[in-house]
C-alpha positions as a Markdown table, in Angstrom:
| # | Residue | x | y | z |
|---|---|---|---|---|
| 1 | Unk | 139.0 | 112.0 | 145.6 |
| 2 | Unk | 137.2 | 109.9 | 147.1 |
| 3 | Unk | 133.8 | 108.0 | 146.8 |
| 4 | Unk | 131.2 | 106.0 | 147.9 |
| 5 | Unk | 130.1 | 102.3 | 146.6 |
| 6 | Unk | 126.1 | 101.9 | 147.6 |
| 7 | Unk | 126.4 | 98.5 | 148.3 |
| 8 | Unk | 128.3 | 95.6 | 146.5 |
| 9 | Unk | 124.8 | 94.3 | 145.1 |
| 10 | Unk | 123.7 | 97.5 | 142.2 |
| 11 | Unk | 120.6 | 99.4 | 143.1 |
| 12 | Unk | 118.6 | 101.5 | 140.9 |
| 13 | Unk | 119.3 | 105.9 | 140.3 |
| 14 | Unk | 117.0 | 107.7 | 142.9 |
| 15 | Unk | 116.2 | 109.6 | 140.1 |
| 16 | Unk | 116.5 | 107.5 | 137.0 |
| 17 | Unk | 114.1 | 104.1 | 138.3 |
| 18 | Unk | 115.4 | 102.5 | 135.3 |
| 19 | Unk | 119.1 | 102.5 | 135.8 |
| 20 | Unk | 121.1 | 100.6 | 137.7 |
| 21 | Unk | 124.0 | 101.9 | 139.8 |
| 22 | Unk | 126.8 | 101.1 | 142.1 |
| 23 | Unk | 127.7 | 104.2 | 142.8 |
| 24 | Unk | 125.8 | 106.6 | 146.3 |
| 25 | Unk | 125.7 | 110.2 | 147.0 |
| 26 | Unk | 128.9 | 110.8 | 149.2 |
| 27 | Unk | 126.6 | 112.8 | 152.2 |
| 28 | Unk | 123.1 | 111.3 | 151.9 |
| 29 | Unk | 123.7 | 108.2 | 150.7 |
| 30 | Unk | 121.0 | 107.9 | 147.7 |
| 31 | Unk | 122.1 | 105.2 | 144.8 |
| 32 | Unk | 123.3 | 107.7 | 141.7 |
| 33 | Unk | 123.9 | 107.4 | 137.9 |
| 34 | Unk | 126.7 | 109.7 | 135.8 |
| 35 | Unk | 124.1 | 111.6 | 135.2 |
| 36 | Unk | 123.2 | 112.4 | 138.8 |
| 37 | Unk | 126.5 | 113.0 | 139.6 |
| 38 | Unk | 128.0 | 116.7 | 141.0 |
| 39 | Unk | 132.2 | 116.9 | 141.3 |
| 40 | Unk | 131.9 | 118.1 | 145.1 |
| 41 | Unk | 134.6 | 119.7 | 146.8 |
| 42 | Unk | 134.7 | 116.2 | 149.1 |
| 43 | Unk | 133.8 | 113.1 | 146.7 |
| 44 | Unk | 130.6 | 112.4 | 144.2 |
| 45 | Unk | 127.7 | 114.1 | 145.6 |
| 46 | Unk | 124.2 | 113.8 | 143.9 |
| 47 | Unk | 122.2 | 116.9 | 142.8 |
| 48 | Unk | 119.9 | 117.5 | 145.7 |
| 49 | Unk | 122.2 | 117.4 | 148.0 |
| 50 | Unk | 124.6 | 120.1 | 146.3 |
| 51 | Unk | 121.5 | 122.0 | 145.7 |
| 52 | Unk | 123.0 | 121.8 | 141.6 |
| 53 | Unk | 125.2 | 124.5 | 142.3 |
| 54 | Unk | 128.2 | 122.2 | 141.6 |
| 55 | Unk | 128.7 | 121.7 | 137.7 |
| 56 | Unk | 129.8 | 117.8 | 136.5 |
| 57 | Unk | 133.1 | 117.2 | 136.7 |
| 58 | Unk | 135.1 | 117.1 | 132.6 |
| 59 | Unk | 135.0 | 113.5 | 132.6 |
| 60 | Unk | 130.9 | 113.3 | 133.2 |
| 61 | Unk | 130.3 | 116.4 | 131.1 |
| 62 | Unk | 131.4 | 114.0 | 128.5 |
| 63 | Unk | 129.8 | 111.3 | 129.5 |
| 64 | Unk | 126.6 | 113.5 | 129.4 |
| 65 | Unk | 127.0 | 114.9 | 125.8 |
| 66 | Unk | 127.8 | 111.7 | 124.9 |
| 67 | Unk | 124.5 | 110.6 | 126.3 |
| 68 | Unk | 122.4 | 113.2 | 124.7 |
| 69 | Unk | 124.2 | 112.5 | 121.5 |
| 70 | Unk | 123.2 | 108.7 | 121.4 |
| 71 | Unk | 119.7 | 109.7 | 122.8 |
| 72 | Unk | 119.1 | 112.3 | 119.8 |
| 73 | Unk | 120.7 | 109.2 | 117.3 |
| 74 | Unk | 118.3 | 107.4 | 118.5 |
| 75 | Unk | 115.2 | 110.1 | 118.2 |
| 76 | Unk | 116.1 | 110.2 | 114.3 |
| 77 | Unk | 116.8 | 106.9 | 113.7 |
| 78 | Unk | 113.1 | 106.0 | 115.0 |
| 79 | Unk | 111.5 | 108.7 | 113.4 |
| 80 | Unk | 113.5 | 107.8 | 109.7 |
| 81 | Unk | 111.8 | 104.3 | 110.5 |
| 82 | Unk | 108.1 | 105.6 | 110.7 |
| 83 | Unk | 108.6 | 107.9 | 107.8 |
| 84 | Unk | 110.0 | 104.8 | 106.1 |
| 85 | Unk | 106.8 | 102.6 | 106.7 |
| 86 | Unk | 104.4 | 105.5 | 106.4 |
| 87 | Unk | 106.0 | 106.4 | 102.8 |
| 88 | Unk | 105.3 | 102.2 | 101.6 |
| 89 | Unk | 102.1 | 102.6 | 102.6 |
| 90 | Unk | 101.4 | 105.6 | 101.1 |
| 91 | Unk | 102.7 | 104.1 | 97.7 |
| 92 | Unk | 101.2 | 100.8 | 98.1 |
| 93 | Unk | 98.1 | 102.7 | 98.9 |
| 94 | Unk | 98.1 | 104.9 | 95.5 |
| 95 | Unk | 99.2 | 102.2 | 93.2 |
| 96 | Unk | 96.4 | 100.0 | 94.0 |
| 97 | Unk | 93.9 | 103.7 | 93.7 |
| 98 | Unk | 95.5 | 105.7 | 91.0 |
| 99 | Unk | 94.0 | 107.3 | 88.0 |
| 100 | Unk | 94.1 | 106.1 | 84.8 |
| 101 | Unk | 96.9 | 107.8 | 82.3 |
| 102 | Unk | 94.7 | 109.1 | 79.1 |
| 103 | Unk | 95.2 | 107.0 | 76.0 |
| 104 | Unk | 97.7 | 107.3 | 73.2 |
| 105 | Unk | 96.7 | 109.9 | 70.6 |
| 106 | Unk | 96.1 | 107.7 | 67.7 |
| 107 | Unk | 95.1 | 104.6 | 69.6 |
| 108 | Unk | 92.2 | 102.2 | 69.5 |
| 109 | Unk | 90.7 | 104.2 | 72.4 |
| 110 | Unk | 91.5 | 107.5 | 71.3 |
| 111 | Unk | 88.0 | 108.0 | 71.9 |
| 112 | Unk | 87.7 | 107.7 | 75.7 |
| 113 | Unk | 88.7 | 110.5 | 78.1 |
| 114 | Unk | 91.1 | 110.1 | 80.7 |
| 115 | Unk | 88.9 | 109.2 | 83.8 |
| 116 | Unk | 89.1 | 111.8 | 86.6 |
| 117 | Unk | 88.7 | 112.1 | 90.8 |
| 118 | Unk | 85.4 | 111.0 | 91.8 |
| 119 | Unk | 83.7 | 114.4 | 93.5 |
| 120 | Unk | 82.9 | 115.6 | 97.0 |
| 121 | Unk | 81.3 | 112.6 | 98.9 |
| 122 | Unk | 77.7 | 112.5 | 98.4 |
| 123 | Unk | 75.3 | 113.5 | 100.9 |
| 124 | Unk | 73.6 | 109.9 | 100.8 |
| 125 | Unk | 76.8 | 109.2 | 102.0 |
| 126 | Unk | 79.4 | 107.3 | 99.2 |
| 127 | Unk | 82.2 | 108.9 | 96.8 |
| 128 | Unk | 83.9 | 107.6 | 93.7 |
| 129 | Unk | 87.2 | 106.8 | 93.0 |
| 130 | Unk | 87.3 | 107.7 | 89.5 |
| 131 | Unk | 84.8 | 109.0 | 87.1 |
| 132 | Unk | 83.7 | 109.5 | 83.5 |
| 133 | Unk | 85.4 | 112.9 | 82.6 |
| 134 | Unk | 82.7 | 113.1 | 80.0 |
| 135 | Unk | 79.4 | 111.8 | 81.9 |
| 136 | Unk | 80.1 | 112.2 | 85.7 |
| 137 | Unk | 79.4 | 108.3 | 85.9 |
| 138 | Unk | 81.5 | 106.1 | 88.0 |
| 139 | Unk | 84.0 | 104.5 | 86.7 |
| 140 | Unk | 83.2 | 100.1 | 87.4 |
| 141 | Unk | 83.5 | 96.6 | 86.9 |
| 142 | Unk | 81.0 | 95.5 | 84.3 |
| 143 | Unk | 78.4 | 93.6 | 86.5 |
| 144 | Unk | 77.0 | 91.1 | 83.9 |
| 145 | Unk | 79.6 | 89.3 | 83.8 |
| 146 | Unk | 81.1 | 86.3 | 86.7 |
| 147 | Unk | 84.2 | 88.1 | 88.4 |
| 148 | Unk | 86.8 | 85.3 | 89.9 |
| 149 | Unk | 88.8 | 85.8 | 92.4 |
| 150 | Unk | 91.7 | 84.0 | 94.4 |
| 151 | Unk | 93.2 | 84.0 | 97.7 |
| 152 | Unk | 97.0 | 83.9 | 98.5 |
| 153 | Unk | 96.7 | 82.3 | 101.7 |
| 154 | Unk | 100.1 | 82.5 | 102.6 |
| 155 | Unk | 100.6 | 84.5 | 106.3 |
| 156 | Unk | 96.6 | 84.6 | 106.3 |
| 157 | Unk | 95.6 | 83.8 | 110.1 |
| 158 | Unk | 93.2 | 81.9 | 111.5 |
| 159 | Unk | 90.0 | 81.7 | 110.1 |
| 160 | Unk | 91.4 | 84.2 | 107.2 |
| 161 | Unk | 89.7 | 82.4 | 104.5 |
| 162 | Unk | 86.5 | 81.9 | 105.9 |
| 163 | Unk | 86.7 | 85.7 | 106.3 |
| 164 | Unk | 87.5 | 86.4 | 102.5 |
| 165 | Unk | 84.6 | 84.4 | 101.5 |
| 166 | Unk | 82.1 | 86.1 | 103.6 |
| 167 | Unk | 83.2 | 89.3 | 102.6 |
| 168 | Unk | 82.7 | 88.7 | 99.1 |
| 169 | Unk | 79.3 | 87.0 | 99.7 |
| 170 | Unk | 78.4 | 90.5 | 101.5 |
| 171 | Unk | 79.7 | 92.5 | 98.5 |
| 172 | Unk | 77.8 | 90.3 | 96.1 |
| 173 | Unk | 74.6 | 90.4 | 97.7 |
| 174 | Unk | 74.7 | 94.2 | 97.8 |
| 175 | Unk | 75.7 | 94.9 | 94.3 |
| 176 | Unk | 74.5 | 92.2 | 92.9 |
| 177 | Unk | 77.5 | 91.1 | 91.1 |
| 178 | Unk | 78.2 | 87.6 | 90.5 |
| 179 | Unk | 81.4 | 86.1 | 92.3 |
| 180 | Unk | 82.8 | 83.5 | 92.2 |
| 181 | Unk | 86.2 | 82.0 | 93.8 |
| 182 | Unk | 89.1 | 80.8 | 91.3 |
| 183 | Unk | 90.9 | 79.1 | 93.8 |
| 184 | Unk | 94.6 | 79.3 | 95.6 |
| 185 | Unk | 97.0 | 80.9 | 93.7 |
| 186 | Unk | 100.9 | 81.7 | 94.9 |
| 187 | Unk | 100.8 | 85.8 | 93.1 |
| 188 | Unk | 101.8 | 88.3 | 95.7 |
| 189 | Unk | 100.6 | 91.0 | 93.8 |
| 190 | Unk | 103.1 | 94.2 | 95.6 |
| 191 | Unk | 103.9 | 95.2 | 92.4 |
| 192 | Unk | 101.7 | 97.2 | 89.6 |
| 193 | Unk | 99.8 | 94.1 | 88.7 |
| 194 | Unk | 98.8 | 93.9 | 85.7 |
| 195 | Unk | 95.3 | 92.6 | 84.0 |
| 196 | Unk | 96.2 | 90.6 | 81.5 |
| 197 | Unk | 98.6 | 87.5 | 83.5 |
| 198 | Unk | 97.8 | 84.5 | 81.0 |
| 199 | Unk | 101.2 | 82.7 | 82.8 |
| 200 | Unk | 99.5 | 82.8 | 86.1 |
| 201 | Unk | 95.6 | 82.7 | 85.3 |
| 202 | Unk | 95.1 | 81.6 | 80.9 |
| 203 | Unk | 93.6 | 83.9 | 78.6 |
| 204 | Unk | 91.0 | 85.6 | 80.5 |
| 205 | Unk | 91.3 | 88.6 | 82.5 |
| 206 | Unk | 93.4 | 88.1 | 86.1 |
| 207 | Unk | 91.1 | 87.4 | 89.2 |
| 208 | Unk | 90.8 | 90.0 | 92.2 |
| 209 | Unk | 93.8 | 89.1 | 94.1 |
| 210 | Unk | 93.0 | 88.9 | 97.9 |
| 211 | Unk | 96.4 | 88.1 | 99.8 |
| 212 | Unk | 98.4 | 88.3 | 103.3 |
| 213 | Unk | 101.8 | 90.6 | 103.2 |
| 214 | Unk | 103.8 | 92.1 | 105.8 |
| 215 | Unk | 103.5 | 95.9 | 105.3 |
| 216 | Unk | 104.7 | 97.2 | 108.3 |
| 217 | Unk | 103.0 | 98.2 | 111.8 |
| 218 | Unk | 101.8 | 101.4 | 112.9 |
| 219 | Unk | 101.6 | 103.4 | 109.0 |
| 220 | Unk | 98.1 | 103.8 | 109.4 |
| 221 | Unk | 95.9 | 105.7 | 112.4 |
| 222 | Unk | 93.4 | 104.0 | 114.7 |
| 223 | Unk | 93.6 | 100.3 | 114.8 |
| 224 | Unk | 96.7 | 100.7 | 112.4 |
| 225 | Unk | 97.9 | 99.9 | 108.7 |
| 226 | Unk | 94.8 | 96.9 | 108.3 |
| 227 | Unk | 95.2 | 96.8 | 104.6 |
| 228 | Unk | 94.8 | 98.2 | 100.7 |
| 229 | Unk | 93.1 | 98.1 | 97.9 |
| 230 | Unk | 91.5 | 99.2 | 94.6 |
| 231 | Unk | 90.9 | 98.5 | 90.6 |
| 232 | Unk | 93.7 | 97.4 | 88.3 |
| 233 | Unk | 94.3 | 100.0 | 85.5 |
| 234 | Unk | 91.2 | 100.7 | 83.7 |
| 235 | Unk | 90.6 | 99.8 | 80.3 |
| 236 | Unk | 89.0 | 101.7 | 77.6 |
| 237 | Unk | 85.7 | 100.6 | 76.0 |
| 238 | Unk | 84.2 | 102.5 | 73.4 |
| 239 | Unk | 84.2 | 105.8 | 74.8 |
| 240 | Unk | 84.5 | 105.0 | 78.2 |
| 241 | Unk | 86.6 | 102.9 | 81.0 |
| 242 | Unk | 85.9 | 99.9 | 82.5 |
| 243 | Unk | 87.4 | 98.4 | 85.8 |
| 244 | Unk | 88.3 | 94.5 | 84.8 |
| 245 | Unk | 90.6 | 93.8 | 88.0 |
| 246 | Unk | 92.0 | 94.2 | 91.3 |
| 247 | Unk | 93.5 | 93.8 | 94.6 |
| 248 | Unk | 93.3 | 94.0 | 98.4 |
| 249 | Unk | 96.5 | 93.2 | 100.4 |
| 250 | Unk | 95.8 | 92.7 | 104.0 |
| 251 | Unk | 99.0 | 93.2 | 106.5 |
| 252 | Unk | 100.1 | 90.1 | 108.0 |
| 253 | Unk | 102.6 | 93.0 | 110.8 |
| 254 | Unk | 99.1 | 94.1 | 112.0 |
| 255 | Unk | 97.0 | 91.5 | 114.1 |
| 256 | Unk | 93.7 | 91.9 | 113.4 |
| 257 | Unk | 91.6 | 90.0 | 115.2 |
| 258 | Unk | 89.7 | 87.2 | 113.5 |
| 259 | Unk | 86.1 | 88.6 | 114.1 |
| 260 | Unk | 87.0 | 92.3 | 112.4 |
| 261 | Unk | 88.8 | 90.7 | 108.9 |
| 262 | Unk | 85.4 | 90.3 | 107.5 |
| 263 | Unk | 85.0 | 94.1 | 108.0 |
| 264 | Unk | 88.3 | 95.2 | 106.3 |
| 265 | Unk | 88.1 | 93.1 | 103.3 |
| 266 | Unk | 84.4 | 94.0 | 102.7 |
| 267 | Unk | 86.2 | 98.1 | 103.1 |
| 268 | Unk | 88.7 | 96.8 | 100.5 |
| 269 | Unk | 86.5 | 94.9 | 98.3 |
| 270 | Unk | 84.2 | 98.3 | 98.2 |
| 271 | Unk | 87.2 | 100.2 | 96.3 |
| 272 | Unk | 88.1 | 97.5 | 94.1 |
| 273 | Unk | 84.8 | 97.9 | 93.0 |
| 274 | Unk | 85.0 | 101.9 | 92.6 |
| 275 | Unk | 84.0 | 103.3 | 96.1 |
| 276 | Unk | 86.3 | 106.0 | 97.9 |
| 277 | Unk | 86.8 | 107.1 | 101.8 |
| 278 | Unk | 83.5 | 108.5 | 103.6 |
| 279 | Unk | 83.3 | 110.8 | 106.2 |
| 280 | Unk | 79.7 | 109.6 | 106.9 |
| 281 | Unk | 79.4 | 107.8 | 110.4 |
| 282 | Unk | 78.1 | 104.1 | 110.2 |
| 283 | Unk | 79.5 | 103.1 | 106.9 |
| 284 | Unk | 82.3 | 100.6 | 106.0 |
| 285 | Unk | 83.6 | 102.8 | 103.7 |
| 286 | Unk | 84.5 | 105.3 | 106.9 |
| 287 | Unk | 88.5 | 104.2 | 107.7 |
| 288 | Unk | 87.3 | 104.1 | 111.4 |
| 289 | Unk | 83.8 | 102.5 | 110.9 |
| 290 | Unk | 85.3 | 98.8 | 109.9 |
| 291 | Unk | 86.4 | 97.3 | 112.2 |
| 292 | Unk | 82.9 | 95.4 | 113.8 |
| 293 | Unk | 82.2 | 92.1 | 114.5 |
| 294 | Unk | 80.2 | 90.7 | 111.5 |
| 295 | Unk | 80.0 | 93.9 | 109.8 |
| 296 | Unk | 76.8 | 95.4 | 107.9 |
| 297 | Unk | 76.9 | 97.5 | 105.2 |
| 298 | Unk | 75.7 | 101.1 | 105.8 |
| 299 | Unk | 73.1 | 103.1 | 103.7 |
| 300 | Unk | 75.3 | 104.8 | 102.2 |
| 301 | Unk | 77.7 | 101.7 | 101.5 |
| 302 | Unk | 74.5 | 100.2 | 99.8 |
| 303 | Unk | 73.8 | 103.4 | 98.0 |
| 304 | Unk | 77.1 | 103.3 | 96.4 |
| 305 | Unk | 77.3 | 99.7 | 95.7 |
| 306 | Unk | 73.8 | 99.9 | 93.9 |
| 307 | Unk | 75.2 | 102.9 | 91.5 |
| 308 | Unk | 78.3 | 100.5 | 90.3 |
| 309 | Unk | 75.9 | 97.4 | 90.9 |
| 310 | Unk | 74.1 | 95.2 | 88.4 |
| 311 | Unk | 71.0 | 98.3 | 88.9 |
| 312 | Unk | 73.3 | 100.5 | 87.4 |
| 313 | Unk | 73.4 | 98.2 | 84.2 |
| 314 | Unk | 75.7 | 96.5 | 81.9 |
| 315 | Unk | 79.1 | 97.7 | 80.2 |
| 316 | Unk | 81.0 | 96.3 | 77.0 |
| 317 | Unk | 84.3 | 95.1 | 77.8 |
| 318 | Unk | 87.4 | 94.4 | 75.6 |
| 319 | Unk | 89.0 | 91.2 | 75.3 |
| 320 | Unk | 91.8 | 90.4 | 77.1 |
| 321 | Unk | 95.4 | 91.5 | 75.3 |
| 322 | Unk | 99.1 | 91.8 | 76.7 |
| 323 | Unk | 98.3 | 95.6 | 75.6 |
| 324 | Unk | 95.6 | 95.8 | 78.7 |
């Protein structure tokens, strides 16, 4: 059986431009790859010349089956990788924004009722992560104390620390809460973060942690999986609950432009203080609305932050301990 060589130099298949080949149709001379090869009565020919009437030879059919199998396995592998990234991002997100369990029966906090997820979005354009089951009031920090924050700058892009400080300044102005930097930390905070970490921060509630970690690519919609944030587990205080710490993890795998980092950090700090996502346009807490240079708060954001800020009044707060 004869076959014609296209040229000593390889050419691209006439049908699959990305495939180089040294084979050519014995009738018209077109460069052909293995998939386009047909076992014709005289030599190999392209499918166009044979009108697709001839079937590939047995050897070629095996190549086709093997290639189809490889392509199928590649698709399955890619799908599994994407699902794994989404699952990892979901686990991180849920851990940072979970509902606290009911207190142990008979314990000091037995008078408090376990918090429940916040109600539907308010017409004003805000929504809470969790509320007190008895009163319907949002769970929040005690706005009458100074709240510290620390930054892990490992993996941070240029201008990242400045963007963090600017975002903290914006949320402080919107809530009336005094935030103060407690410096740089080596804590990474990927696991279930504890409210009380004396080895890191001494005998006080752990500061809000802000840092960058490689959390995967393409795990979110829109601009990607830019970050996650939320309060740590609330602690019982009298007959209610109060947040005392939290974290913001920016995704170092998602290259957010420096001008947009401030808005993303503001969005995640909104979660830390107790706000949930909203659908109202023009608000930072709308997942699609926080990628704007020099991001301003929307009217819904400001209304919600007032209800978790100093205007909502002071809260009692237990002393930190290893059981918190």
